[in-house]
MARMIMAR-317443 format. One record per residue: x, y, z of N, C-alpha, C, CB in turn; residue number from 1. Coordinates in nm, 3 decimals, decimal comma, always signed. Glycine has a CB too. Example, Ala and Ser with C-alpha at 12.3 -4.5 7.8 and 13.67 -1.06 7.14 Angstrom:
     nc1     nc2     nc3    cac1    cac2    cac3     cc1     cc2     cc3    cbc1    cbc2    cbc3  nr
  +1,319  -0,569  +0,780  +1,230  -0,450  +0,780  +1,320  -0,330  +0,780  +1,131  -0,447  +0,905   1
  +1,285  -0,225  +0,708  +1,367  -0,106  +0,714  +1,290  +0,003  +0,787  +1,408  -0,060  +0,572   2
! end
This chain:
     nc1     nc2     nc3    cac1    cac2    cac3     cc1     cc2     cc3    cbc1    cbc2    cbc3  nr
 +11,207 +11,321 +13,352 +11,185 +11,456 +13,301 +11,233 +11,468 +13,156 +11,256 +11,560 +13,390   1
 +11,353 +11,411 +13,128 +11,407 +11,421 +12,993 +11,320 +11,343 +12,894 +11,552 +11,370 +12,989   2
 +11,264 +11,231 +12,937 +11,175 +11,154 +12,852 +11,050 +11,236 +12,820 +11,136 +11,019 +12,919   3
 +11,001 +11,311 +12,920 +10,885 +11,397 +12,899 +10,915 +11,503 +12,794 +10,843 +11,464 +13,031   4
 +11,036 +11,559 +12,797 +11,076 +11,661 +12,699 +11,078 +11,600 +12,559 +11,215 +11,719 +12,734   5
 +11,131 +11,478 +12,547 +11,135 +11,412 +12,416 +10,995 +11,392 +12,363 +11,209 +11,277 +12,424   6
 +10,904 +11,340 +12,446 +10,767 +11,318 +12,401 +10,699 +11,449 +12,363 +10,687 +11,247 +12,509   7
 +10,727 +11,556 +12,438 +10,669 +11,686 +12,406 +10,716 +11,734 +12,270 +10,705 +11,789 +12,515   8
 +10,845 +11,715 +12,240 +10,899 +11,757 +12,110 +10,838 +11,672 +11,999 +11,053 +11,745 +12,108   9
 +10,825 +11,542 +12,021 +10,765 +11,455 +11,920 +10,621 +11,495 +11,893 +10,772 +11,309 +11,963  10
 +10,543 +11,520 +11,998 +10,403 +11,559 +11,980 +10,392 +11,694 +11,911 +10,331 +11,564 +12,114  11
 +10,487 +11,786 +11,941 +10,489 +11,914 +11,872 +10,514 +11,893 +11,724 +10,597 +12,007 +11,932  12
 +10,607 +11,803 +11,691 +10,634 +11,772 +11,551 +10,512 +11,717 +11,482 +10,748 +11,673 +11,539  13
 +10,438 +11,629 +11,549 +10,316 +11,573 +11,490 +10,216 +11,684 +11,462 +10,254 +11,466 +11,583  14
 +10,196 +11,773 +11,557 +10,097 +11,879 +11,536 +10,140 +11,978 +11,429 +10,072 +11,952 +11,667  15
 +10,272 +11,999 +11,413 +10,319 +12,089 +11,308 +10,284 +12,036 +11,171 +10,468 +12,111 +11,319  16
 +10,285 +11,904 +11,155 +10,258 +11,846 +11,025 +10,109 +11,828 +10,999 +10,328 +11,715 +11,013  17
 +10,023 +11,862 +11,095  +9,880 +11,840 +11,073  +9,807 +11,965 +11,027  +9,818 +11,790 +11,199  18
  +9,872 +12,079 +11,017  +9,807 +12,202 +10,975  +9,806 +12,213 +10,823  +9,878 +12,324 +11,037  19
  +9,700 +12,267 +10,768  +9,692 +12,282 +10,622  +9,723 +12,424 +10,578  +9,553 +12,242 +10,573  20
  +9,762 +12,510 +10,669  +9,797 +12,647 +10,630  +9,936 +12,649 +10,569  +9,789 +12,742 +10,751  21
  +9,957 +12,745 +10,481 +10,087 +12,763 +10,418 +10,141 +12,898 +10,460 +10,077 +12,751 +10,262  22
 +10,264 +12,900 +10,505 +10,332 +13,026 +10,534 +10,389 +13,081 +10,405 +10,444 +13,007 +10,641  23
 +10,374 +13,210 +10,383 +10,420 +13,271 +10,259 +10,485 +13,404 +10,293 +10,304 +13,289 +10,158  24
 +10,607 +13,425 +10,244 +10,677 +13,552 +10,266 +10,727 +13,606 +10,133 +10,795 +13,534 +10,365  25
 +10,725 +13,737 +10,122 +10,776 +13,802 +10,003 +10,831 +13,939 +10,044 +10,664 +13,815  +9,892  26
 +10,941 +13,979  +9,980 +10,999 +14,112 +10,007 +10,943 +14,210  +9,906 +11,155 +14,108  +9,999  27
 +10,901 +14,324  +9,955 +10,850 +14,430  +9,868 +10,955 +14,541  +9,858 +10,714 +14,487  +9,920  28
 +10,987 +14,577  +9,735 +11,086 +14,681  +9,711 +11,023 +14,796  +9,633 +11,209 +14,625  +9,636  29
 +11,075 +14,915  +9,656 +11,033 +15,032  +9,580 +11,091 +15,018  +9,439 +11,080 +15,165  +9,648  30
 +11,005 +15,021  +9,335 +11,052 +15,003  +9,197 +11,153 +15,108  +9,154 +10,935 +15,006  +9,103  31
 +11,140 +15,229  +9,202 +11,228 +15,337  +9,158 +11,363 +15,332  +9,228 +11,163 +15,472  +9,182  32
 +11,364 +15,304  +9,359 +11,490 +15,312  +9,435 +11,549 +15,176  +9,472 +11,466 +15,391  +9,561  33
 +11,468 +15,071  +9,470 +11,517 +14,939  +9,510 +11,521 +14,921  +9,660 +11,653 +14,916  +9,454  34
 +11,477 +15,023  +9,734 +11,476 +15,017  +9,880 +11,356 +14,936  +9,929 +11,473 +15,158  +9,940  35
 +11,369 +14,869 +10,045 +11,256 +14,794 +10,100 +11,138 +14,885 +10,131 +11,298 +14,719 +10,226  36
 +11,019 +14,833 +10,108 +10,896 +14,906 +10,142 +10,861 +14,870 +10,287 +10,776 +14,870 +10,042  37
 +10,932 +14,932 +10,380 +10,921 +14,900 +10,523 +10,795 +14,960 +10,585 +11,044 +14,948 +10,597  38
 +10,735 +14,883 +10,677 +10,620 +14,928 +10,755 +10,508 +14,987 +10,669 +10,664 +15,032 +10,857  39
 +10,480 +14,922 +10,559 +10,379 +14,969 +10,466 +10,262 +14,870 +10,462 +10,439 +14,988 +10,324  40
 +10,141 +14,922 +10,471 +10,022 +14,837 +10,463  +9,978 +14,828 +10,317  +9,907 +14,892 +10,552  41
  +9,958 +14,704 +10,270  +9,922 +14,680 +10,131  +9,804 +14,584 +10,125 +10,043 +14,624 +10,052  42
  +9,741 +14,578 +10,009  +9,636 +14,479  +9,983  +9,699 +14,366  +9,904  +9,513 +14,542  +9,905  43
  +9,683 +14,243  +9,955  +9,745 +14,126  +9,894  +9,637 +14,028  +9,851  +9,845 +14,060  +9,992  44
  +9,649 +13,979  +9,730  +9,562 +13,872  +9,683  +9,651 +13,749  +9,663  +9,487 +13,911  +9,550  45
  +9,618 +13,642  +9,734  +9,693 +13,517  +9,725  +9,604 +13,414  +9,657  +9,739 +13,468  +9,867  46
  +9,660 +13,343  +9,561  +9,585 +13,238  +9,491  +9,666 +13,110  +9,490  +9,549 +13,282  +9,347  47
  +9,600 +13,000  +9,519  +9,660 +12,868  +9,505  +9,584 +12,800  +9,391  +9,654 +12,783  +9,640  48
  +9,659 +12,754  +9,290  +9,598 +12,691  +9,173  +9,663 +12,556  +9,145  +9,609 +12,783  +9,050  49
  +9,592 +12,472  +9,071  +9,652 +12,345  +9,030  +9,722 +12,365  +8,896  +9,544 +12,232  +9,021  50
  +9,778 +12,258  +8,841  +9,854 +12,270  +8,715  +9,768 +12,309  +8,596  +9,924 +12,139  +8,686  51
  +9,635 +12,294  +8,608  +9,542 +12,336  +8,503  +9,495 +12,479  +8,519  +9,423 +12,244  +8,500  52
  +9,540 +12,546  +8,626  +9,500 +12,684  +8,651  +9,372 +12,696  +8,732  +9,484 +12,755  +8,523  53
  +9,313 +12,585  +8,774  +9,190 +12,589  +8,853  +9,221 +12,635  +8,995  +9,121 +12,448  +8,856  54
  +9,142 +12,731  +9,044  +9,163 +12,787  +9,178  +9,129 +12,685  +9,286  +9,080 +12,915  +9,197  55
  +9,220 +12,669  +9,380  +9,197 +12,586  +9,499  +9,164 +12,675  +9,617  +9,322 +12,498  +9,530  56
  +9,232 +12,789  +9,622  +9,212 +12,885  +9,731  +9,242 +13,024  +9,677  +9,302 +12,851  +9,856  57
  +9,163 +13,120  +9,718  +9,186 +13,258  +9,680  +9,150 +13,346  +9,800  +9,104 +13,298  +9,553  58
  +9,246 +13,426  +9,843  +9,223 +13,511  +9,960  +9,270 +13,653  +9,930  +9,296 +13,455 +10,085  59
  +9,199 +13,748  +9,988  +9,237 +13,890  +9,978  +9,256 +13,940 +10,120  +9,128 +13,975  +9,901  60
  +9,373 +13,999 +10,147  +9,406 +14,043 +10,282  +9,472 +14,180 +10,279  +9,497 +13,940 +10,351  61
  +9,464 +14,244 +10,392  +9,542 +14,365 +10,415  +9,653 +14,325 +10,511  +9,453 +14,484 +10,473  62
  +9,777 +14,359 +10,478  +9,890 +14,319 +10,562  +9,995 +14,429 +10,561  +9,950 +14,185 +10,513  63
 +10,079 +14,428 +10,663 +10,184 +14,530 +10,679 +10,321 +14,465 +10,675 +10,165 +14,608 +10,811  64
 +10,411 +14,524 +10,596 +10,548 +14,473 +10,588 +10,622 +14,505 +10,718 +10,622 +14,533 +10,465  65
 +10,732 +14,431 +10,742 +10,814 +14,459 +10,860 +10,919 +14,565 +10,827 +10,883 +14,330 +10,913  66
 +11,016 +14,585 +10,916 +11,120 +14,687 +10,897 +11,206 +14,663 +10,773 +11,208 +14,692 +11,019  67
 +11,207 +14,540 +10,724 +11,290 +14,505 +10,609 +11,208 +14,491 +10,480 +11,364 +14,375 +10,637  68
 +11,081 +14,529 +10,485 +10,995 +14,521 +10,369 +10,941 +14,381 +10,342 +11,069 +14,569 +10,250  69
 +10,952 +14,292 +10,441 +10,906 +14,155 +10,423 +10,760 +14,144 +10,468 +10,995 +14,055 +10,502  70
 +10,680 +14,084 +10,382 +10,539 +14,061 +10,409 +10,525 +13,913 +10,444 +10,449 +14,100 +10,285  71
 +10,472 +13,882 +10,563 +10,454 +13,744 +10,608 +10,306 +13,715 +10,621 +10,526 +13,718 +10,743  72
 +10,261 +13,608 +10,553 +10,119 +13,573 +10,551 +10,100 +13,424 +10,578 +10,057 +13,610 +10,415  73
  +9,984 +13,389 +10,628  +9,942 +13,250 +10,630  +9,823 +13,240 +10,535  +9,904 +13,201 +10,777  74
  +9,823 +13,131 +10,459  +9,723 +13,114 +10,354  +9,649 +12,983 +10,377  +9,788 +13,116 +10,214  75
  +9,519 +12,985 +10,365  +9,439 +12,864 +10,374  +9,395 +12,832 +10,515  +9,516 +12,750 +10,319  76
  +9,327 +12,717 +10,528  +9,280 +12,668 +10,657  +9,270 +12,516 +10,649  +9,142 +12,732 +10,697  77
  +9,211 +12,455 +10,747  +9,207 +12,308 +10,753  +9,129 +12,244 +10,638  +9,148 +12,264 +10,883  78
  +9,046 +12,321 +10,569  +8,969 +12,261 +10,458  +9,016 +12,310 +10,320  +8,822 +12,292 +10,475  79
  +9,125 +12,384 +10,314  +9,172 +12,440 +10,187  +9,191 +12,335 +10,079  +9,302 +12,514 +10,208  80
  +9,250 +12,221 +10,113  +9,283 +12,121 +10,012  +9,185 +12,004 +10,008  +9,422 +12,070 +10,037  81
  +9,072 +12,018 +10,078  +8,975 +11,909 +10,085  +8,923 +11,869  +9,948  +8,859 +11,950 +10,173  82
  +8,889 +11,964  +9,863  +8,832 +11,934  +9,731  +8,932 +11,949  +9,617  +8,714 +12,024  +9,706  83
  +9,061 +11,954  +9,650  +9,163 +11,970  +9,545  +9,170 +11,845  +9,458  +9,301 +12,000  +9,607  84
  +9,201 +11,864  +9,332  +9,220 +11,752  +9,239  +9,366 +11,712  +9,245  +9,176 +11,790  +9,092  85
  +9,396 +11,604  +9,318  +9,535 +11,563  +9,341  +9,599 +11,500  +9,219  +9,541 +11,465  +9,456  86
  +9,522 +11,479  +9,114  +9,583 +11,431  +8,990  +9,634 +11,550  +8,908  +9,481 +11,349  +8,908  87
  +9,607 +11,673  +8,953  +9,648 +11,793  +8,881  +9,768 +11,860  +8,948  +9,531 +11,892  +8,873  88
  +9,859 +11,780  +9,001  +9,982 +11,836  +9,058 +10,074 +11,877  +8,944 +10,053 +11,733  +9,151  89
 +10,162 +11,973  +8,964 +10,190 +12,044  +9,088 +10,092 +12,159  +9,111 +10,333 +12,096  +9,087  90
 +10,091 +12,205  +9,237 +10,013 +12,322  +9,273 +10,105 +12,444  +9,275  +9,944 +12,302  +9,411  91
 +10,043 +12,562  +9,257 +10,120 +12,686  +9,253 +10,056 +12,788  +9,347 +10,128 +12,742  +9,109  92
 +10,139 +12,881  +9,397 +10,090 +12,992  +9,477 +10,137 +13,121  +9,411 +10,140 +12,983  +9,627  93
 +10,047 +13,217  +9,403 +10,084 +13,346  +9,343 +10,036 +13,458  +9,435 +10,023 +13,361  +9,201  94
 +10,106 +13,570  +9,426 +10,073 +13,687  +9,508 +10,063 +13,810  +9,419 +10,178 +13,709  +9,620  95
  +9,956 +13,885  +9,441  +9,936 +14,013  +9,374  +9,926 +14,119  +9,483  +9,807 +14,011  +9,281  96
 +10,013 +14,221  +9,475 +10,015 +14,327  +9,575  +9,972 +14,457  +9,509 +10,156 +14,342  +9,640  97
  +9,868 +14,516  +9,564  +9,813 +14,641  +9,511  +9,792 +14,634  +9,360  +9,906 +14,758  +9,545  98
  +9,739 +14,519  +9,313  +9,706 +14,503  +9,172  +9,819 +14,456  +9,081  +9,655 +14,629  +9,121  99
  +9,940 +14,438  +9,134 +10,053 +14,395  +9,053 +10,096 +14,255  +9,093 +10,171 +14,494  +9,066 100
 +10,099 +14,162  +8,995 +10,145 +14,027  +9,022 +10,294 +14,032  +9,054 +10,118 +13,931  +8,901 101
 +10,332 +13,984  +9,174 +10,473 +13,992  +9,212 +10,543 +13,857  +9,214 +10,485 +14,055  +9,348 102
 +10,468 +13,749  +9,194 +10,536 +13,620  +9,188 +10,440 +13,503  +9,185 +10,627 +13,606  +9,305 103
 +10,489 +13,394  +9,125 +10,416 +13,267  +9,121 +10,519 +13,158  +9,134 +10,330 +13,252  +8,988 104
 +10,499 +13,067  +9,229 +10,595 +12,958  +9,248 +10,523 +12,829  +9,283 +10,697 +12,994  +9,356 105
 +10,592 +12,720  +9,258 +10,536 +12,588  +9,284 +10,536 +12,561  +9,434 +10,614 +12,478  +9,210 106
 +10,427 +12,502  +9,483 +10,419 +12,460  +9,623 +10,480 +12,321  +9,630 +10,270 +12,461  +9,676 107
 +10,564 +12,301  +9,728 +10,631 +12,173  +9,738 +10,557 +12,078  +9,830 +10,773 +12,191  +9,786 108
 +10,614 +12,020  +9,932 +10,559 +11,901  +9,996 +10,447 +11,918 +10,098 +10,665 +11,832 +10,060 109
 +10,429 +12,032 +10,161 +10,336 +12,039 +10,274 +10,191 +12,004 +10,238 +10,340 +12,176 +10,333 110
 +10,127 +12,064 +10,137  +9,989 +12,026 +10,106  +9,979 +11,881 +10,058  +9,932 +12,118 +10,000 111
 +10,080 +11,835  +9,987 +10,079 +11,698  +9,941 +10,079 +11,602 +10,061 +10,199 +11,670  +9,848 112
 +10,160 +11,633 +10,161 +10,161 +11,552 +10,283 +10,027 +11,560 +10,354 +10,274 +11,597 +10,377 113
  +9,964 +11,674 +10,353  +9,831 +11,687 +10,414  +9,731 +11,597 +10,344  +9,784 +11,835 +10,409 114
  +9,735 +11,591 +10,213  +9,645 +11,502 +10,139  +9,670 +11,356 +10,177  +9,663 +11,522  +9,987 115
  +9,796 +11,318 +10,186  +9,829 +11,179 +10,218  +9,779 +11,142 +10,357  +9,980 +11,156 +10,208 116
  +9,766 +11,238 +10,446  +9,711 +11,211 +10,579  +9,570 +11,155 +10,571  +9,712 +11,337 +10,664 117
  +9,499 +11,184 +10,464  +9,357 +11,147 +10,455  +9,331 +11,035 +10,354  +9,276 +11,268 +10,417 118
  +9,435 +10,971 +10,305  +9,414 +10,870 +10,201  +9,435 +10,728 +10,250  +9,504 +10,897 +10,086 119
  +9,465 +10,709 +10,374  +9,490 +10,575 +10,427  +9,577 +10,586 +10,550  +9,557 +10,484 +10,321 120
  +9,591 +10,478 +10,619  +9,670 +10,483 +10,741  +9,795 +10,397 +10,728  +9,587 +10,437 +10,861 121
  +9,902 +10,449 +10,777 +10,028 +10,379 +10,782 +10,020 +10,271 +10,890 +10,146 +10,477 +10,809 122
 +10,073 +10,154 +10,861 +10,072 +10,044 +10,958 +10,213  +9,989 +10,976  +9,976  +9,932 +10,911 123
 +10,230  +9,909 +11,080 +10,359  +9,843 +11,105 +10,399  +9,756 +10,985 +10,353  +9,757 +11,234 124
 +10,303  +9,690 +10,923 +10,332  +9,603 +10,809 +10,391  +9,683 +10,693 +10,204  +9,530 +10,764 125
 +10,337  +9,802 +10,670 +10,390  +9,887 +10,562 +10,532  +9,930 +10,596 +10,300 +10,012 +10,541 126
 +10,556  +9,968 +10,720 +10,691 +10,010 +10,762 +10,789  +9,895 +10,740 +10,691 +10,053 +10,913 127
 +10,752  +9,773 +10,774 +10,841  +9,657 +10,759 +10,871  +9,627 +10,613 +10,778  +9,535 +10,824 128
 +10,781  +9,665 +10,521 +10,803  +9,644 +10,378 +10,907  +9,738 +10,319 +10,672  +9,661 +10,303 129
 +10,950  +9,837 +10,395 +11,043  +9,939 +10,346 +11,174  +9,933 +10,423 +10,980 +10,080 +10,357 130
 +11,262  +9,838 +10,389 +11,386  +9,819 +10,467 +11,485  +9,933 +10,455 +11,452  +9,693 +10,423 131
 +11,468 +10,025 +10,359 +11,563 +10,135 +10,344 +11,538 +10,251 +10,441 +11,559 +10,188 +10,202 132
 +11,427 +10,245 +10,515 +11,400 +10,349 +10,615 +11,502 +10,339 +10,727 +11,255 +10,337 +10,670 133
 +11,544 +10,454 +10,778 +11,630 +10,455 +10,896 +11,539 +10,448 +11,017 +11,723 +10,581 +10,900 134
 +11,532 +10,333 +11,078 +11,449 +10,316 +11,196 +11,537 +10,305 +11,319 +11,358 +10,192 +11,183 135
 +11,513 +10,394 +11,414 +11,584 +10,386 +11,540 +11,513 +10,286 +11,630 +11,593 +10,526 +11,608 136
 +11,555 +10,280 +11,756 +11,503 +10,176 +11,846 +11,353 +10,190 +11,876 +11,579 +10,179 +11,975 137
 +11,297 +10,311 +11,860 +11,154 +10,332 +11,887 +11,094 +10,414 +11,774 +11,133 +10,403 +12,024 138
 +10,965 +10,393 +11,752 +10,897 +10,478 +11,655 +10,749 +10,489 +11,690 +10,914 +10,423 +11,513 139
 +10,690 +10,598 +11,638 +10,549 +10,629 +11,660 +10,486 +10,648 +11,522 +10,530 +10,757 +11,750 140
 +10,367 +10,595 +11,504 +10,292 +10,618 +11,380 +10,171 +10,705 +11,413 +10,247 +10,482 +11,313 141
 +10,158 +10,817 +11,342 +10,046 +10,908 +11,361  +9,989 +10,937 +11,223 +10,089 +11,042 +11,436 142
  +9,874 +10,876 +11,190  +9,819 +10,892 +11,056  +9,913 +10,831 +10,955  +9,793 +11,040 +11,022 143
  +9,968 +10,911 +10,864 +10,068 +10,865 +10,768 +10,205 +10,922 +10,797 +10,025 +10,903 +10,627 144
 +10,226 +10,968 +10,921 +10,356 +11,019 +10,962 +10,423 +10,916 +11,052 +10,342 +11,155 +11,034 145
 +10,548 +10,889 +11,023 +10,629 +10,798 +11,103 +10,738 +10,879 +11,170 +10,690 +10,682 +11,015 146
 +10,746 +10,870 +11,301 +10,851 +10,938 +11,376 +10,936 +10,830 +11,440 +10,792 +11,038 +11,484 147
 +11,062 +10,824 +11,399 +11,154 +10,725 +11,452 +11,253 +10,799 +11,543 +11,229 +10,648 +11,337 148
 +11,277 +10,746 +11,664 +11,364 +10,817 +11,757 +11,442 +10,721 +11,845 +11,283 +10,912 +11,843 149
 +11,549 +10,776 +11,902 +11,636 +10,698 +11,989 +11,705 +10,793 +12,086 +11,740 +10,617 +11,907 150
 +11,725 +10,747 +12,206 +11,800 +10,822 +12,306 +11,918 +10,736 +12,349 +11,709 +10,861 +12,430 151
 +12,039 +10,792 +12,342 +12,158 +10,719 +12,386 +12,222 +10,792 +12,502 +12,259 +10,702 +12,269 152
 +12,281 +10,717 +12,589 +12,347 +10,773 +12,707 +12,495 +10,737 +12,702 +12,281 +10,720 +12,839 153
 +12,569 +10,794 +12,608 +12,712 +10,766 +12,598 +12,785 +10,854 +12,700 +12,765 +10,792 +12,452 154
 +12,834 +10,967 +12,658 +12,897 +11,064 +12,750 +12,800 +11,176 +12,779 +13,029 +11,120 +12,689 155
 +12,677 +11,146 +12,789 +12,570 +11,242 +12,809 +12,447 +11,188 +12,738 +12,609 +11,384 +12,756 156
 +12,348 +11,270 +12,721 +12,226 +11,226 +12,656 +12,228 +11,276 +12,512 +12,100 +11,277 +12,731 157
 +12,207 +11,185 +12,420 +12,209 +11,218 +12,278 +12,081 +11,165 +12,215 +12,335 +11,158 +12,208 158
 +12,016 +11,247 +12,134 +11,887 +11,210 +12,075 +11,898 +11,212 +11,923 +11,776 +11,305 +12,123 159
 +11,827 +11,121 +11,859 +11,814 +11,121 +11,714 +11,666 +11,102 +11,682 +11,901 +11,007 +11,648 160
 +11,614 +11,188 +11,596 +11,473 +11,181 +11,557 +11,465 +11,200 +11,406 +11,388 +11,289 +11,633 161
 +11,384 +11,117 +11,339 +11,357 +11,133 +11,196 +11,207 +11,134 +11,176 +11,424 +11,018 +11,112 162
 +11,160 +11,223 +11,090 +11,019 +11,233 +11,054 +11,004 +11,189 +10,910 +10,963 +11,379 +11,075 163
 +10,915 +11,094 +10,884 +10,885 +11,049 +10,749 +10,736 +11,067 +10,723 +10,928 +10,899 +10,729 164
 +10,702 +11,084 +10,596 +10,561 +11,085 +10,559 +10,540 +10,979 +10,452 +10,515 +11,226 +10,509 165
 +10,433 +10,901 +10,465 +10,402 +10,791 +10,374 +10,294 +10,833 +10,275 +10,358 +10,666 +10,453 166
 +10,317 +10,803 +10,147 +10,222 +10,830 +10,041 +10,167 +10,696  +9,991 +10,288 +10,912  +9,924 167
 +10,046 +10,657 +10,037  +9,994 +10,525 +10,002  +9,967 +10,507  +9,852  +9,868 +10,500 +10,077 168
  +9,937 +10,616  +9,781  +9,906 +10,604  +9,638 +10,024 +10,548  +9,560  +9,866 +10,739  +9,581 169
 +10,145 +10,578  +9,605 +10,265 +10,533  +9,534 +10,352 +10,442  +9,620 +10,346 +10,653  +9,486 170
 +10,306 +10,411  +9,741 +10,378 +10,324  +9,835 +10,522 +10,370  +9,856 +10,376 +10,180  +9,783 171
 +10,539 +10,500  +9,886 +10,672 +10,557  +9,908 +10,671 +10,646 +10,032 +10,718 +10,639  +9,784 172
 +10,790 +10,662 +10,091 +10,810 +10,751 +10,204 +10,896 +10,869 +10,158 +10,876 +10,677 +10,324 173
 +10,875 +10,984 +10,222 +10,964 +11,097 +10,204 +11,008 +11,140 +10,343 +10,895 +11,215 +10,126 174
 +11,138 +11,169 +10,358 +11,188 +11,215 +10,487 +11,158 +11,365 +10,498 +11,341 +11,186 +10,503 175
 +11,085 +11,403 +10,602 +11,046 +11,542 +10,619 +11,150 +11,621 +10,698 +10,912 +11,551 +10,689 176
 +11,208 +11,559 +10,801 +11,299 +11,632 +10,889 +11,376 +11,533 +10,972 +11,223 +11,732 +10,979 177
 +11,486 +11,578 +11,030 +11,560 +11,496 +11,123 +11,631 +11,585 +11,225 +11,662 +11,405 +11,049 178
 +11,662 +11,528 +11,342 +11,732 +11,600 +11,448 +11,833 +11,506 +11,511 +11,632 +11,655 +11,554 179
 +11,952 +11,556 +11,533 +12,056 +11,481 +11,604 +12,118 +11,575 +11,706 +12,164 +11,423 +11,505 180
 +12,125 +11,536 +11,833 +12,193 +11,618 +11,931 +12,130 +11,613 +12,069 +12,198 +11,758 +11,885 181
 +12,179 +11,704 +12,152 +12,132 +11,715 +12,290 +12,019 +11,816 +12,296 +12,246 +11,754 +12,385 182
 +11,923 +11,790 +12,384 +11,815 +11,886 +12,405 +11,850 +11,986 +12,513 +11,685 +11,814 +12,440 183
 +11,936 +11,949 +12,602 +11,969 +12,038 +12,714 +12,110 +12,090 +12,703 +11,952 +11,967 +12,847 184
! end
């Protein structure tokens, strides 16, 4: 049963890294009072651009803030980054609410990892070429994601899991996440 739980968590991790949507949150405040704009419906324009300013994705949505004035959105879909020019990194995301630009920030690793999923496949030979990786007793390769894990039975059950993503263009790995501890 415990092995089934571990595999379920690993498969969940794999599926989390396969989505091309981006979660985006921003707090809206009243300009005059500084108070949160709670439970307010607004029109939001979200744009994802490359370093040259070329649009990759542009969406217009109606959304409602929560009790704290936080607006939570998902941006893009499975084909958002299909035609992106990956030589024009970094990418940026900006939000305009009711006609006012409220922010622009650089997008970090998630879309880049999505692109690497489609540029080649990670193999055991590539993993062996990288001795600095922390490899536990078992690992799974899914596309360009490497999940290394181990279960120990010292004074109970202890699990260690590391998620890596491989970028074939530069022959490098980045550690995406790790977990150490008991599941139960």
